[in-house]
C-alpha positions as CSV (number, residue, x, y, z in Angstrom):
1,M,0.0,0.2,-0.1
2,L,2.8,2.2,0.8
3,V,4.3,1.3,-2.4
4,F,1.2,2.3,-4.3
5,K,1.0,5.8,-2.6
6,K,4.5,6.5,-3.7
7,M,3.9,5.8,-7.3
8,N,1.0,7.6,-7.4
9,R,2.4,10.8,-6.3
10,G,5.0,10.5,-8.9
11,C,2.2,10.8,-11.7
12,N,2.1,14.1,-14.1
13,A,-1.0,14.8,-15.4
14,F,-2.7,17.8,-17.4
15,T,-5.6,19.8,-15.5
16,M,-8.7,20.8,-16.9
17,V,-7.3,24.4,-17.2
18,E,-4.2,23.5,-19.0
19,M,-6.4,21.1,-21.5
20,M,-8.6,24.2,-22.1
21,A,-5.6,26.4,-22.8
22,A,-3.9,24.0,-25.2
23,V,-7.2,23.7,-27.3
24,T,-7.7,27.5,-27.2
25,I,-4.1,27.8,-28.6
26,S,-4.2,25.3,-31.2
27,I,-7.5,26.8,-32.5
28,I,-6.2,30.2,-32.7
29,L,-3.1,28.5,-34.9
30,I,-5.4,26.8,-37.0
31,L,-7.2,30.0,-37.6
32,L,-4.2,32.0,-38.2
33,M,-3.1,29.2,-40.7
34,Y,-6.5,29.3,-42.6
35,G,-6.4,33.0,-42.7
36,I,-2.8,33.0,-44.3
37,F,-3.8,30.2,-46.8
38,D,-7.0,31.9,-47.8
39,K,-4.8,35.2,-48.5
40,V,-2.2,33.2,-50.4
41,Q,-4.8,31.4,-52.6
42,T,-6.7,35.0,-53.5
43,V,-3.3,36.5,-54.3
44,F,-2.5,33.1,-56.6
45,V,-6.1,33.5,-58.2
46,V,-6.0,37.1,-58.5
47,G,-2.4,36.7,-60.4
48,Q,-3.6,33.7,-62.2
49,N,-6.7,35.7,-63.5
50,R,-4.4,38.6,-64.3
51,A,-1.7,36.8,-65.9
52,R,-4.5,34.9,-68.2
53,A,-6.2,38.0,-69.3
54,M,-2.9,39.9,-70.3
55,E,-1.7,36.8,-72.1
56,E,-5.1,36.9,-74.3
57,A,-5.0,40.7,-74.8
58,R,-1.4,40.2,-75.9
59,A,-2.0,37.4,-78.3
60,A,-5.0,39.8,-79.6
61,M,-3.0,42.6,-80.1
62,D,0.0,40.9,-81.7
63,M,-2.6,39.8,-84.1
64,L,-4.2,43.3,-84.7
65,K,-0.5,44.7,-85.3
66,R,0.5,42.1,-87.7
67,D,-3.0,42.5,-89.9
68,F,-2.7,46.4,-89.7
69,E,0.9,46.4,-90.5
70,S,-0.1,44.6,-93.9
71,I,-2.5,46.8,-95.1
72,D,-2.7,47.4,-98.6
73,G,-2.1,51.4,-98.8
74,A,-3.7,51.5,-102.3
75,E,-6.7,50.5,-100.8
76,P,-9.2,52.3,-98.7
77,L,-9.5,51.8,-94.8
78,G,-12.6,51.6,-93.1
79,I,-13.2,52.6,-89.5
80,Q,-16.7,53.1,-88.5
81,L,-18.0,53.9,-84.9
82,R,-20.3,51.3,-83.6
83,G,-21.1,53.1,-80.3
84,R,-19.8,54.4,-77.0
85,A,-20.4,53.1,-73.5
86,R,-22.9,54.6,-71.3
87,M,-20.9,56.2,-68.6
88,P,-21.9,57.6,-65.5
89,V,-21.7,61.8,-65.4
90,G,-18.1,63.0,-65.0
91,E,-16.2,59.7,-65.5
92,V,-13.1,60.2,-67.3
93,F,-12.9,56.7,-68.5
94,N,-15.0,57.0,-71.9
95,P,-14.8,53.5,-73.8
96,F,-16.0,53.3,-77.4
97,F,-16.2,50.5,-80.0
98,V,-15.4,50.5,-83.8
99,Q,-15.7,48.1,-86.8
100,T,-12.7,48.2,-89.4
101,S,-12.3,46.7,-92.6
102,F,-9.1,47.1,-94.9
103,T,-7.2,44.6,-97.6
104,S,-4.5,43.0,-96.5
105,E,-1.3,42.4,-98.6
106,D,0.9,39.5,-97.6
107,D,1.6,36.7,-100.0
108,G,-1.5,37.6,-101.7
109,Y,-4.5,39.6,-101.0
110,R,-7.1,39.3,-98.5
111,L,-10.2,41.0,-96.9
112,V,-10.0,41.6,-93.2
113,E,-12.8,43.0,-90.7
114,Y,-12.5,43.3,-87.0
115,M,-15.6,44.3,-85.1
116,Y,-16.8,44.9,-81.7
117,G,-20.0,42.8,-80.8
118,G,-21.8,41.0,-78.0
119,R,-20.1,37.9,-76.3
120,N,-22.3,35.4,-77.8
121,T,-22.8,36.7,-81.0
122,Y,-21.3,39.4,-83.2
123,E,-24.9,41.2,-83.5
124,V,-24.5,43.1,-87.0
125,A,-27.8,44.9,-86.2
126,G,-26.5,46.2,-82.8
127,L,-25.0,46.0,-79.6
128,P,-25.9,44.4,-76.5
129,T,-28.1,46.9,-74.2
130,D,-28.0,45.3,-70.7
131,S,-23.9,44.8,-70.5
132,P,-21.2,46.9,-71.4
133,V,-19.0,43.3,-71.8
134,G,-18.3,42.5,-75.7
135,A,-16.2,40.7,-77.7
136,I,-14.1,41.4,-80.4
137,W,-15.3,39.3,-83.7
138,L,-12.8,38.9,-86.9
139,W,-13.4,37.9,-90.5
140,R,-10.5,37.1,-92.8
141,S,-11.2,36.2,-96.4
142,P,-9.1,33.6,-98.1
143,V,-5.8,34.6,-99.8
144,V,-6.3,35.2,-103.5
145,V,-3.4,36.0,-105.9
146,S,-5.4,38.7,-107.6
147,K,-7.5,41.8,-106.1
148,S,-10.0,41.3,-108.6
149,Q,-11.0,37.8,-106.7
150,L,-11.8,39.8,-103.9
151,S,-15.1,40.9,-104.6
152,E,-16.5,37.5,-104.9
153,K,-15.1,36.6,-101.4
154,K,-16.8,39.8,-100.3
155,A,-20.2,38.8,-101.6
156,I,-20.0,35.4,-100.1
157,H,-19.3,37.0,-96.9
158,R,-22.4,39.1,-97.2
159,S,-24.5,36.5,-97.8
160,Q,-23.2,34.5,-94.9
161,I,-24.3,37.8,-92.6
162,Q,-27.6,37.7,-94.0
163,D,-28.2,34.1,-93.5
164,F,-27.1,34.9,-89.8
165,D,-29.5,37.5,-89.8
166,R,-32.5,35.8,-91.1
167,A,-31.6,32.8,-88.3
168,N,-31.7,35.5,-85.5
169,M,-35.2,37.0,-86.6
170,G,-36.3,33.7,-86.4
171,G,-35.3,33.5,-82.7
172,G,-32.2,31.5,-82.9
173,Y,-28.7,31.7,-83.8
174,P,-26.8,29.6,-86.3
175,E,-24.5,26.9,-84.8
176,N,-21.9,27.9,-87.0
177,L,-21.3,31.6,-87.1
178,V,-19.1,31.5,-90.1
179,A,-19.5,35.3,-90.8
180,Y,-17.1,36.1,-88.1
181,G,-15.1,34.3,-85.3
182,K,-14.5,35.4,-82.0
183,M,-11.1,36.6,-81.3
184,I,-11.4,37.7,-77.7
185,D,-13.7,37.8,-74.9
186,G,-14.4,40.4,-71.8
187,V,-13.8,43.5,-73.8
188,I,-15.3,47.0,-72.9
189,H,-13.0,49.0,-75.3
190,F,-11.9,49.0,-78.7
191,G,-10.8,51.8,-80.5
192,V,-8.8,52.5,-83.8
193,R,-7.6,55.9,-85.0
194,R,-5.5,57.4,-87.6
195,V,-2.6,59.3,-86.4
196,A,-0.9,62.1,-88.7
197,P,1.7,64.5,-88.3
198,A,0.7,68.1,-87.1
199,V,1.1,69.4,-90.7
200,E,-2.1,70.5,-92.7
201,G,-3.2,68.2,-95.1
202,A,-0.8,65.4,-94.0
203,R,-1.8,61.8,-94.5
204,A,-1.9,59.6,-91.6
205,T,1.1,57.8,-90.9
206,H,0.2,55.5,-88.1
207,L,-2.6,53.8,-86.5
208,E,-3.5,53.7,-82.6
209,I,-5.1,50.5,-81.7
210,E,-6.4,50.0,-78.0
211,I,-8.3,47.4,-76.1
212,A,-9.7,47.0,-72.7
213,V,-10.3,43.8,-71.3
214,L,-11.5,42.3,-67.9
215,D,-9.9,39.6,-66.2
216,Q,-12.1,36.3,-66.2
217,K,-13.4,36.5,-62.5
218,L,-14.3,40.1,-63.0
219,M,-15.9,39.1,-66.3
220,K,-18.2,36.4,-64.5
221,E,-19.0,38.7,-61.4
222,V,-20.4,41.4,-63.8
223,E,-22.2,39.0,-66.3
224,Y,-23.4,36.4,-63.7
225,G,-22.7,37.3,-60.1
226,L,-25.1,40.3,-59.8
227,G,-27.9,37.2,-60.1
228,Q,-31.4,38.2,-58.2
229,A,-30.4,41.7,-58.0
230,L,-31.2,42.3,-61.5
231,E,-34.0,40.0,-62.2
232,G,-36.8,41.7,-63.5
233,E,-35.0,45.1,-64.1
234,T,-34.9,46.9,-67.3
235,D,-31.7,46.6,-69.8
236,S,-31.0,50.1,-69.0
237,F,-30.7,49.3,-65.1
238,K,-28.6,46.2,-65.7
239,Y,-26.4,48.0,-68.0
240,Q,-25.7,50.9,-65.4
241,R,-25.4,48.3,-62.7
242,R,-22.6,46.3,-64.4
243,M,-21.1,49.4,-65.6
244,E,-20.9,50.5,-61.9
245,L,-19.3,47.3,-60.8
246,I,-16.8,47.4,-63.6
247,L,-15.5,51.0,-62.4
248,E,-15.5,49.7,-58.9
249,N,-13.1,47.3,-59.8
250,L,-10.6,49.3,-62.4
251,D,-7.7,47.5,-60.8
252,R,-8.9,44.2,-62.8
253,V,-9.2,46.0,-66.2
254,Y,-6.2,45.7,-68.6
255,F,-5.9,48.3,-71.2
256,F,-3.5,47.9,-74.1
257,R,-2.4,50.6,-76.5
258,Q,-0.4,49.7,-79.9
259,L,1.3,52.5,-82.2
260,V,1.2,50.7,-85.8
261,R,3.1,52.1,-88.7
262,L,1.2,52.3,-92.2
263,N,2.9,51.0,-95.4
């Protein structure tokens, strides 16, 4: 009996207070680690979205640059304003959208058209009224050896546009949008301007190309994230609310400008 008491006195154990303190410290450490992990994950996702948006925009800008550098100077360059974004009063940022067409001369001749349109369709008849977010659409004719062959290619293209419009009026879009192909999505600005020396009567020597794109996450927030808040509202209200969300997140809008020398 005496031996058992001595052994019992030598045993060490945790009190309830010590156990509660250990559990509390463990919970605090877990919460701290979770917060750090959440921030690292957020930074990673933001960086990934930024890298993807910039990569897609650079690829689009490279394509635009190559096409505009190959413009046939003997043929007209058409630049048509399709519209301007409806911005809040006093806002400095003023996006607009163009359609441009020209003849390219590079190992032959081809017709090229770039156009701003909706995200799901190029909508030749008009732009979306419920969202400021669209896409740049592209059409290139097959390369021909003689300019006289281009008129036939242009007629085929116009016929394809008419087929699309007829299908659109019937309440649906053709499965194969052969008239134009989408080049880049999530665009809120597409501008092309002639740049001429500051001399009276001087011809344009360069083109200034501008595009502004949203990162993928912001585009989804603008298009789908508002959800029920826009349900039953007018197209004008939806457009305004989506534009406000974009202006609140301009750090996630990427603006590119390129100066191209004309041949």
